[in-house]
C-alpha positions in Angstrom: 0.0 0.0 0.0 3.0 2.3 0.6 1.5 4.0 3.6 2.6 4.2 7.2 0.9 5.1 10.5 2.4 8.3 11.8 4.0 8.3 15.2 3.8 11.0 17.8 5.2 11.2 21.3 3.1 12.0 24.4 3.5 15.4 26.1 5.1 14.8 29.5 5.3 18.4 30.8 2.9 20.4 28.6 0.1 20.0 26.2 2.4 20.2 23.1 3.1 17.0 21.1 6.5 16.1 19.9 6.3 15.6 16.2 10.0 15.0 15.6 9.6 11.3 15.0 6.5 11.6 12.8 6.4 9.5 9.7 4.4 10.3 6.6 1.2 8.6 5.8 -1.1 9.3 2.9 -4.7 8.1 3.2 -8.0 9.4 1.9 -9.7 12.2 3.8 -13.0 11.6 5.7 -15.8 11.2 3.2 -17.8 14.3 2.2 -21.1 13.1 3.6 -20.2 14.3 7.1 -19.2 17.7 5.6 -22.5 18.0 3.8 -24.4 17.1 6.9 -22.5 19.6 9.0 -23.2 22.4 6.5 -26.9 21.5 6.5 -26.9 21.6 10.3 -25.1 24.9 10.4 -27.5 26.4 7.9 -30.6 25.3 9.8 -29.1 26.6 13.0 -28.5 30.0 11.4 -32.1 30.2 10.1 -33.4 29.3 13.5 -31.5 32.2 15.1 -32.8 35.0 12.8 -35.6 36.0 15.2 -33.2 37.7 17.6 -29.7 39.2 17.7 -27.2 36.4 18.0 -25.7 37.9 21.1 -29.0 37.9 22.9 -29.8 34.3 22.2 -27.4 33.4 25.0 -29.6 35.3 27.5 -33.0 34.2 28.5 -34.8 36.0 31.3 -34.2 33.2 33.7 -30.6 32.4 32.6 -27.1 33.7 33.3 -24.7 34.4 30.5 -22.6 31.4 31.3 -24.2 28.9 33.6 -22.7 25.8 35.2 -23.7 22.5 33.7 -26.8 20.9 35.1 -28.1 17.3 34.7 -29.5 16.7 31.2 -28.3 17.3 27.7 -25.5 20.0 27.8 -24.0 19.3 24.4 -23.3 21.6 21.4 -25.2 19.9 18.6 -23.8 22.3 15.9 -20.5 20.4 15.8 -19.7 16.9 14.8 -19.0 14.3 17.5 -15.5 12.7 17.7 -15.9 9.0 17.5 -13.8 6.8 19.8 -13.2 3.1 19.3 -12.2 1.1 22.4 -11.0 -2.5 22.2 -9.7 -5.0 24.7 -8.3 -8.6 24.4 -6.7 -11.0 26.8 -4.4 -12.8 24.4 -3.9 -15.8 26.8 -0.1 -16.0 26.3 -0.6 -16.7 22.5 2.3 -15.4 20.4 0.9 -13.9 17.2 3.2 -12.6 14.5 2.6 -10.7 11.3 2.9 -13.9 9.2 0.1 -15.5 11.2 -2.2 -12.6 10.3 -1.0 -12.2 6.7 -1.7 -15.9 6.0 -5.4 -15.3 7.0 -6.0 -12.2 4.9 -8.5 -13.0 2.1 -9.2 -11.1 -1.0 -13.0 -10.8 -1.8 -12.6 -9.0 -5.1 -14.0 -10.7 -8.2 -11.2 -12.5 -10.1 -9.6 -10.7 -13.0 -6.5 -10.9 -15.1 -4.6 -8.4 -13.1 -5.3 -10.0 -9.7 -7.0 -8.4 -6.7 -6.2 -4.7 -6.4 -9.2 -3.5 -4.4 -7.7 -2.9 -1.0 -11.0 -2.0 0.7 -12.3 -5.5 0.0 -9.4 -7.3 1.7 -10.8 -9.5 4.6 -8.4 -9.0 7.4 -8.8 -11.1 10.6 -8.8 -7.9 12.7 -11.8 -6.7 10.7 -14.0 -8.9 13.0 -12.8 -6.9 16.0 -11.8 -3.4 15.0 -14.1 -1.1 13.0 -12.3 1.3 10.6 -14.7 4.3 10.9 -13.5 6.0 14.0 -11.4 9.1 14.8 -9.7 7.8 18.0 -8.6 4.2 18.7 -7.9 3.1 22.3 -6.8 -0.6 22.6 -5.6 -2.6 25.5 -4.1 -6.1 25.5 -3.6 -8.4 28.5 -1.4 -11.5 28.9 0.4 -10.5 25.7 3.7 -12.2 24.8 3.6 -10.7 21.3 5.6 -7.4 21.3 4.8 -6.8 17.6 1.1 -7.2 17.8 0.5 -3.5 18.2 2.4 -3.0 14.9 0.0 -5.5 13.3 -2.9 -3.4 14.5 -1.1 -0.3 13.1 -0.8 -2.0 9.7 -4.4 -2.8 9.7 -5.4 0.8 10.6 -3.6 2.1 7.5 -6.8 1.1 5.7 -8.8 3.7 7.5 -10.0 6.7 5.4 -8.5 8.9 8.1 -4.9 9.8 8.5 -4.1 8.2 11.9 -1.2 9.0 14.2 0.2 6.4 16.5 0.9 8.0 19.9 4.2 7.0 21.4 3.3 6.7 25.1 6.2 6.8 27.6 4.5 4.4 29.9 2.5 2.0 27.7 2.9 -1.4 29.5 3.4 -3.3 32.7 5.1 -6.7 32.4 6.2 -9.4 34.7 6.0 -13.1 35.7 2.8 -14.4 37.2 0.2 -17.1 37.0 0.8 -19.1 33.9 3.9 -17.1 33.0 7.0 -18.3 34.8 9.4 -18.7 31.9 8.6 -15.6 29.8 7.0 -12.4 31.0 3.5 -11.3 30.0 2.4 -7.8 29.4 -0.6 -5.5 29.9 -0.4 -2.9 27.1 -2.3 0.2 26.0 -2.0 1.9 22.6 -3.7 4.9 21.0 -4.1 6.1 17.4 -5.7 9.5 16.7 -6.9 11.3 13.6 -4.1 13.7 12.6 -6.7 16.4 11.7 -7.9 16.5 15.2 -4.4 16.9 16.6 -3.5 19.6 14.1 -6.6 21.6 14.9 -6.0 21.3 18.6 -9.3 19.4 19.3 -7.3 16.6 20.8 -4.3 17.1 23.1 -2.2 14.3 24.6 -1.2 14.2 28.2 1.1 11.9 30.2 0.8 8.2 30.8 1.2 6.2 34.0 1.4 2.6 35.2 0.0 1.1 38.4 1.0 -2.3 39.8 -1.6 -3.9 42.1 0.4 -7.0 43.2 3.9 -7.3 44.6 4.3 -10.9 43.3 2.3 -10.8 40.1 3.8 -7.9 38.1 1.6 -8.4 35.1 -1.5 -7.4 37.1 -2.4 -3.8 37.3 -3.2 -1.0 34.8 -1.6 1.3 32.3 -3.4 4.6 31.6 -3.0 8.0 29.9 -5.0 11.1 29.7 -6.0 13.4 26.8 -8.1 16.4 26.3 -10.9 16.0 23.7 -13.1 19.0 22.9 -11.6 20.6 26.1 -12.8 17.6 28.2 -10.2 15.6 30.1 -10.5 11.9 29.4 -8.5 9.2 31.1 -8.2 5.8 29.3 -7.3 2.8 31.5 -6.3 -0.6 30.2 -5.9 -3.2 32.9 -5.8 -6.7 34.2 -7.3 -7.3 37.7 -6.4 -10.1 40.1 -8.4 -13.3 40.0 -9.1 -13.4 43.7 -12.3 -11.5 44.7 -10.8 -9.7 47.8 -7.6 -8.8 45.9 -9.7 -7.5 43.0 -11.8 -5.2 45.2 -8.6 -3.9 46.8 -6.9 -3.4 43.4 -9.8 -1.3 42.1 -9.5 1.0 45.1 -5.8 1.3 44.6 -6.2 2.2 40.9 -8.7 4.9 41.5 -6.7 6.4 44.5 -3.5 6.3 42.4 -5.2 8.1 39.5 -6.0 11.1 41.6 -2.5 11.1 43.1 -0.7 10.8 39.8 -2.7 13.2 37.8 -4.3 15.5 40.5 -3.1 19.0 41.2 -3.0 18.5 45.0 -3.5 15.9 47.7 -6.9 14.9 49.0 -8.6 14.8 45.5 -10.6 11.9 44.1 -10.6 10.8 40.4 -13.9 12.7 40.1 -12.0 16.0 40.9 -9.4 15.3 38.2 -11.2 14.0 35.1 -14.4 14.7 33.1 -14.5 11.2 31.8 -12.9 7.8 32.4 -13.0 4.8 30.1 -11.7 1.6 31.8 -11.3 -1.5 29.6 -9.6 -4.8 30.1 -9.8 -8.1 31.9 -11.6 -7.3 35.2 -11.9 -11.0 36.1 -15.5 -10.4 37.2 -17.3 -13.7 38.0 -20.8 -15.0 37.8 -22.0 -15.8 41.4 -24.2 -18.6 40.4 -24.0 -22.4 39.9 -22.4 -23.7 36.7 -25.5 -25.6 35.8 -27.6 -22.4 35.8 -25.0 -20.6 33.7 -24.9 -23.3 31.1 -28.7 -23.4 30.9 -29.2 -19.7 30.4 -26.4 -19.3 27.9 -27.8 -22.2 25.8 -31.3 -20.8 26.0 -30.1 -17.3 25.2 -31.6 -15.8 28.4 -28.6 -13.7 29.2 -30.6 -11.1 31.1 -31.3 -13.8 33.8 -27.5 -14.1 34.4 -26.6 -10.4 34.5 -28.0 -9.9 38.0 -25.5 -12.5 39.3 -22.5 -10.7 37.6 -20.0 -9.3 40.1 -20.2 -5.8 38.7 -24.0 -5.6 39.3 -23.9 -6.9 42.9 -24.6 -4.4 45.7 -21.0 -4.9 46.9 -19.6 -3.7 43.6 -17.2 -0.8 44.3 -17.1 0.4 40.6 -20.8 0.3 40.3 -21.0 2.4 43.5 -18.6 4.9 42.0 -21.1 5.4 39.1 -19.1 3.4 36.4 -21.5 1.9 33.8 -21.6 0.0 30.6 -24.0 -0.6 27.7 -26.4 -3.5 27.8 -24.6 -6.9 27.5 -26.0 -8.8 24.6 -23.1 -11.2 23.9 -22.2 -14.5 25.5 -19.6 -14.6 28.3 -16.2 -13.9 26.9 -14.3 -16.4 29.1 -13.3 -19.3 29.5 -13.3 -20.2 25.8 -11.5 -23.2 24.2 -8.2 -22.2 22.7 -8.0 -22.4 18.9 -11.7 -23.1 18.8 -13.8 -23.5 15.7 -16.4 -21.1 14.4 -19.4 -21.1 16.7 -22.5 -22.7 15.2 -25.5 -22.5 17.5 -27.5 -24.8 15.2 -25.3 -27.6 16.5 -26.8 -28.9 19.8 -23.3 -29.4 21.2 -22.1 -25.9 20.3 -21.6 -24.9 24.0 -19.2 -27.7 24.7 -17.2 -26.8 21.5 -17.0 -23.2 22.6 -16.4 -23.2 26.3 -13.8 -24.9 28.6 -15.5 -25.7 31.9 -12.4 -27.0 33.7 -8.7 -26.1 33.8 -5.9 -28.4 35.0 -3.1 -26.5 36.8 0.3 -27.9 35.9 1.9 -26.7 39.1 -0.7 -28.5 41.4 -2.0 -31.2 39.0 -5.5 -30.4 40.1 -8.7 -29.6 38.2 -10.3 -26.2 38.6 -13.9 -25.6 37.6 -14.4 -22.7 35.3 -17.7 -20.9 35.2 -18.2 -18.9 31.9 -18.2 -15.2 32.9 -18.0 -11.7 31.4 -14.5 -11.1 32.7 -13.7 -8.7 29.8 -15.5 -5.4 30.0 -15.5 -1.8 28.8 -16.8 0.6 31.5 -17.2 4.4 31.5 -17.6 7.1 34.1 -18.5 10.7 33.4 -19.0 13.7 35.6 -22.8 13.8 36.3 -23.3 17.1 34.5 -21.3 15.8 31.4 -22.9 12.4 31.0 -24.5 13.5 27.8 -21.2 14.5 26.2 -19.6 11.0 26.2 -22.2 8.6 24.7 -22.0 4.9 24.1 -23.0 4.3 20.5 -25.9 1.9 20.2 -25.2 -1.8 19.4 -21.4 -1.3 19.4 -20.7 -3.1 22.7 -20.0 -6.5 21.3 -17.7 -9.5 21.3 -15.8 -10.6 18.2 -17.5 -13.5 16.4 -15.6 -14.4 13.2 -17.4 -16.4 10.6 -14.1 -18.2 9.8 -11.3 -19.5 11.9 -8.7 -16.7 12.7 -6.1 -15.7 15.2 -8.9 -14.0 17.2 -10.0 -17.5 18.3 -6.6 -18.6 19.5 -7.0 -17.3 23.1 -9.4 -18.4 25.9 -10.8 -14.9 25.9 -12.9 -13.2 23.2 -11.9 -9.8 22.0 -14.4 -7.1 23.0 -15.1 -3.6 21.5 -17.3 -0.6 22.1 -17.9 2.7 20.2 -18.2 6.1 21.9 -19.2 9.5 20.6 -17.8 12.6 22.4 -19.6 15.9 21.8 -18.4 19.4 22.9 -20.2 21.3 25.7 -22.6 24.0 24.7 -20.8 27.4 24.4 -23.2 29.0 26.8 -22.3 26.6 29.6 -19.4 26.3 31.9 -18.0 22.7 32.3 -16.8 21.7 35.7 -13.1 22.4 36.2 -10.8 19.5 37.0 -7.7 20.1 39.2 -5.5 18.2 36.8 -1.7 18.6 36.8 -1.1 18.1 33.0 -4.3 18.8 31.2 -6.3 20.8 33.7 -6.8 24.6 33.8 -4.0 25.0 36.3 -1.3 24.0 33.8 -3.0 26.2 31.1 -2.9 29.2 33.4 0.6 28.9 34.7 2.4 26.3 32.5 5.5 24.3 33.4 8.0 25.9 35.7 5.7 28.6 37.1 6.8 30.6 39.1 10.1 31.3 37.5 13.1 29.9 39.5 14.8 33.2 38.9 12.6 34.7 41.7 13.7 32.1 44.2 17.0 30.6 43.3 18.9 33.5 44.9 16.9 33.5 48.2 15.5 36.9 47.3 13.4 37.0 50.4 16.1 36.0 52.8 14.5 32.8 54.0 17.7 31.2 55.2 18.4 34.1 57.5 15.0 33.8 59.1 15.3 30.0 59.4 12.7 29.5 56.7 10.0 31.6 58.4 7.7 33.6 56.1 7.2 37.3 56.7 4.4 37.7 59.2 2.0 39.6 56.9 2.4 36.9 54.2 2.1 34.0 56.7 -1.0 35.5 58.3 -2.6 36.0 54.9 -1.9 32.4 53.8 -3.1 30.9 57.1 -6.4 32.9 57.0 -7.1 32.1 53.3 -9.7 29.5 52.4 -9.9 29.8 48.6 -12.6 28.2 46.5 -10.8 26.4 43.6 -13.7 25.8 41.4 -13.9 27.6 38.1 -17.4 29.0 38.5 -17.1 31.3 41.5 -20.4 32.9 42.5 -20.1 36.1 44.5 -23.5 37.4 45.5 -22.7 41.0 44.6 -21.5 40.0 41.1 -24.6 37.8 40.6 -26.8 40.9 41.3 -24.9 43.0 38.8 -25.0 40.3 36.2 -28.8 40.0 36.5 -29.2 43.7 36.2 -27.1 43.8 33.1 -28.8 40.9 31.4 -32.2 42.5 32.2 -30.9 45.8 30.8 -29.7 44.1 27.6 -33.1 42.4 27.1 -35.0 45.6 27.8 -32.8 47.6 25.3 -33.5 45.0 22.6 -37.3 45.1 23.2 -37.4 48.9 23.4 -35.4 49.3 20.2 -38.3 47.6 18.4 -40.8 50.1 19.8 -38.9 53.4 19.6 -41.8 55.2 17.8 -44.3 54.3 20.6 -44.8 57.4 22.7 -42.2 59.5 20.7 -43.5 63.1 20.7 -40.4 64.4 18.8 -39.8 62.4 15.6 -36.7 64.5 14.9 -34.7 62.6 17.5 -35.7 59.2 16.2 -32.3 58.5 14.4 -30.3 59.9 17.4 -32.3 57.7 19.7 -31.6 54.6 17.5 -27.9 55.3 17.7 -28.1 55.8 21.4 -29.9 52.4 21.9 -27.3 50.6 19.8 -24.4 52.0 21.8 -26.1 51.2 25.1 -26.7 47.6 23.9 -23.0 47.2 23.0 -22.0 48.8 26.3 -24.2 46.3 28.3 -22.7 43.4 26.4 -19.1 44.7 26.9 -19.8 45.2 30.6 -21.1 41.7 30.9 -18.0 40.4 29.2 -15.8 42.3 31.7 -17.8 40.9 34.6 -17.3 37.3 33.3 -13.6 38.0 32.8 -13.4 39.1 36.4 -14.6 35.7 37.4 -11.7 34.1 35.6 -9.4 36.5 37.5 -11.0 35.5 40.8 -10.4 31.9 39.9 -6.7 32.7 39.2 -6.4 34.5 42.5 -8.0 31.5 44.4 -5.7 29.0 42.7 -2.6 31.2 43.5 -3.7 31.4 47.2 -4.4 27.6 47.2 -0.9 26.9 45.9 0.6 29.2 48.5 -1.3 27.5 51.2 -0.2 24.0 50.0 3.4 25.0 49.9 3.2 26.6 53.4 1.4 23.6 54.8 3.9 21.1 53.4 7.2 22.9 54.0 6.4 25.4 56.8 8.5 23.5 59.4 11.3 22.2 57.1 14.8 23.5 56.3 16.0 22.3 52.9 16.7 23.6 49.4 13.3 22.2 48.4 11.6 24.0 51.3 13.4 27.2 50.4 12.1 27.1 46.8 8.6 26.1 47.9 8.2 28.8 50.6 9.7 31.4 48.2 7.0 30.3 45.7 4.4 30.8 48.4 5.5 34.4 48.8 5.4 34.9 45.0 1.9 33.4 44.7 0.6 35.6 47.5 2.1 38.8 46.1 0.7 38.1 42.6 -2.7 37.3 44.1 -2.6 40.6 46.1 -1.8 42.6 43.0 -4.5 40.9 41.0 -7.0 41.4 43.8 -6.3 45.2 43.8 -6.8 45.4 40.1 -9.9 43.3 40.2 -11.5 45.5 42.9 -10.9 48.6 40.8 -12.4 47.0 37.8 -15.4 45.8 39.7 -16.1 49.4 40.9 -16.1 50.6 37.2 -18.5 47.8 36.2 -20.9 48.8 39.0 -20.8 52.4 37.9 -21.5 51.4 34.3 -24.3 49.1 35.2 -26.0 51.9 37.2 -25.6 54.3 34.3 -27.3 52.0 31.8 -30.1 51.4 34.3 -30.5 55.1 34.8 -30.7 55.8 31.1 -33.4 53.1 30.6 -35.4 54.7 33.3 -35.1 58.1 31.6 -36.1 56.7 28.1 -39.8 57.6 28.5 -39.0 61.2 29.5 -36.6 61.6 26.6 -39.4 60.4 24.2 -41.9 62.9 25.7 -39.6 65.9 26.0 -37.1 65.3 23.1 -34.2 66.1 25.5 -31.4 63.7 24.7 -29.3 65.4 27.3 -31.2 63.5 30.0 -29.1 60.5 29.1 -25.7 60.1 30.9 -22.9 59.4 28.5 -21.0 56.1 28.5 -18.4 55.7 31.2 -14.9 55.3 29.8 -13.6 52.2 31.4 -11.2 49.5 30.2 -12.3 45.9 29.5 -8.9 44.5 29.2 -8.6 42.9 32.6 -7.6 39.6 31.0 -4.5 41.2 29.4 -3.7 42.8 32.8 -3.9 39.4 34.5 -1.6 37.8 31.9 0.8 40.7 32.1 1.0 40.2 35.9 1.6 36.5 35.6 4.3 36.8 32.9 6.3 39.8 34.1 5.7 40.3 37.8 8.9 38.6 38.9 10.9 41.5 37.6 9.2 43.8 40.1 8.6 41.5 43.2 
């Protein structure tokens, strides 16, 4: 084919992606159908909005300009969803090479003198597991002893009509000896391929990867995970293999979720719910069916799977993951384990199909004893979403399925069946504020301050004389840090600002309504055009003041984060004497001083906003008098205040160290 999957390296300290190792790959662009649908949708949305000014469509009489997400559908339907394919397969120590797959590729083109040249009609064994119509591919393998199997998947994905980039994750596997692997090590692996267009447009950003071992003696049990930002939503993908023992499995799930918040969180004491918007967890969970073997066989043979689901470990009242609000789509496929290795194609017309498909016992070589195996859904794909963003990450209907090839292929070599599920991720509506996650790499914190903030130049020379005072902060700084209790959520509601906002929104709506009825009660038609100009300027002023008010909220959030960082540094290093403590306490001083300067600037700006809001309200109250008397002088002219508080904040953050 002459094409190659491009490779990119994960960003370890920032949101940028290293493209130095990228290889070229030329494949067809996404088909034009999606483009046509998008244009049609955009056109219909534009027509729907012609009844009012576009700026005013964000404001309803009961709404704020930007409101926090609530339960329900919070998605922006004017943009196309990003489709995500998730696959998992426990390979059962089976070594699979490229030649094994190549020998099973069939050409389905009609015979001709030139041979088969129709690439799209090649029947690859992986076709029964991996759909080629997705933007993002997230795949995890367990008990793998085939280091090159990921390359086999990459080769197959070259047939996609999208240009896919293979992401080179720093931590992409855990490996070690364990049950069934005492001579060669087995691996739990994760891999990701992403549509190059999404990366180039910044719609997808790659974060760092991590690994978590959950057993000291079985080093192949645990998880590998990485995070990325898709449509500004932080998604963590976990690929894992949980212990076979029930109590160890429960403990392992707790360990994984606790480690996630520690490894990716911006401070201690967070849970994974504080760090991510979405989590997709795929792999071999080793969930068991808590029911007698005879009942399992009976229900599988009769196709009454719904009668078995309630006995599945994930759905029991004691399920920790279920309690944490993880969920999956309806299970409509037979249990994925324990299958017979190198089995034949399942034929349910055969009365003995069950015995050909499942292995109900397992003889351990190290104990020479027979273990009963109850068929179970050990392999799963689960998702968790922040409650208010549940509608953004959707499971695509009828995509949660097990691979069932209609011919004998490598996918039938393991005692597990490959599993897959499709997801669609939509952006949040532009009029809503998604919940902020305190995430070290992909969260708002890193976007605000970036790697290495504050600059070490401010602290490396002990500019505040901490060594002379035996690492004691100046009293005024220490008192301010101790007394602070900052709110570190993005949407900060200050009662005074809420009142101003409501007043401005009501003024904007009233201005719009009054502009449609200017001639009503107008005794002096000669001022009609001047009155039109005045109303237009007032409307712009109301919108600009609202924008300034919302910008102040962002500044308030920055101030709170700075004070939070200062408090964390002081709490952790307040009684320590070391180079690390010196830098941390110096940083606490810097954070506090920057926050103080921003607070002063913010207070001044808020006073100007209050004055402007009162002026607009006054002029609206005078409108009827102006109409009746013709005196335009009754209006107070617009206040001249700046709306560049964001630029001021950025200026402080980037240059303050030269003046502190």
